[in-house]
N, C-alpha and C positions, 0 to 999 in steps of 0.2 A: 504494500500500500504506500501511497505518497501523501504528502501534506503540503499544501501551498499557502498555509496561513500567513507566513511571513511575507510572501509576495503580495497576498491580498491586502495586508496592512500597509505595505509600501505604496500600493496603488490607491489607497484611500477609497476602496470600493469602486474605482473606475474600471468597469468591465473591459473596455477597449484597451486600456493600458495593461491590464492583467493578461489579456489575450496576447498582446504583443510581447510581453515579458516571457510568457510561457512558450510562445513560438520561438523566441530567441534561445531559450534554454534547450529546446529540442534540436535546433540547428547546431548550437555549440556542442552539445553532447555528441551528436553524430560526427562532427568534425574531429573531436577528441578521440572517439572510438576508431575512426578511420586512420588517424595518425598512430594510435597504439598498435593497430594491426600491421601497419607498414614498419614501424620500429621493431616489432617482434620478429617480423620476417628478416630484417637486416641485423638483428642481434644487438641493437643499440640500448644496452642496459641502463645507463644513466639517463638518457633522454626518455626512455620508456618509464623509468621511475617518476620523473617529473610530470610527464603527461598523465600517467595513472593517478598521481596525486591530484592533479587538476580535475580529472574525471570524478574522483572521490568527492571533491568539493561540490561538483554538480549534483551528485547524489545527496550530499548533505543539505544542499539548498532546498530539496524537496522532501527531506527527511525519510529517505527510503533506506531503512535499516538493513535490509537484506543485501542491497547493493553496496552499502557502506562497509559492511562486514566482509563481503567478498573482496572488495578493493583493499581493505586493510590486510587481509591474509596474503594477497599478492604483493603488496608493498613490503610486507615483512620478508617474504621470499627474496625479493630483490635486495633488501637491506642486508640480508644474510649471505649475499653472494650467489644465490641460486638464480637460475633463469626461469622465466615463466614457461609453462608447458602449453602446447596447443590447446589443451582442454581448458586452461585458464582463460585464454583468449575467446574460446567458444562460449564460455560462461559469461564473460563480460559482454560479448556481442548479444547474447540472448537477453541479458538484463537490460541493455540499452534498447534493444528492439521492443521488448515487452513494455518498458516504460514509455517509449515514444508512441507505441500503439495506444496505450491507455490515455495518454495526454492528447494525441491527435484525434482519437475517437471522441473524447470529451470536447475538444475545441470545435468539432463539427456541429455541436449542439448549441442552440441559442443561449441557454443558461448554463454554459459550461462551468463557470466559476463556482456554482453551487454543487456541481457534480463531483468535484475533487475536494476532499477534506482539507 
């Protein structure tokens, strides 16, 4: 589950601004995930760590605890000198896709702001 309470407060209840902010979150999250996949393929550990940390921040913005915990485990692997496995990237991709689908489906509805906690 996700929670956009903070974003709703920042927008002072302005539905259009909230919609714009959430759309930007989706776009930014997709870009970060694409970058992580490329870095993983190239074996760029330090850059991958930084980008993964940024993605974790995106998950934190919407308070998605499952994605935050998965990111933390992967960050810990990288901190300890291990490389991420393909399964880690698949999990991240799945989390991002699922979150984007939930958000995008909600954005398509006129009262989307009330559909996401």
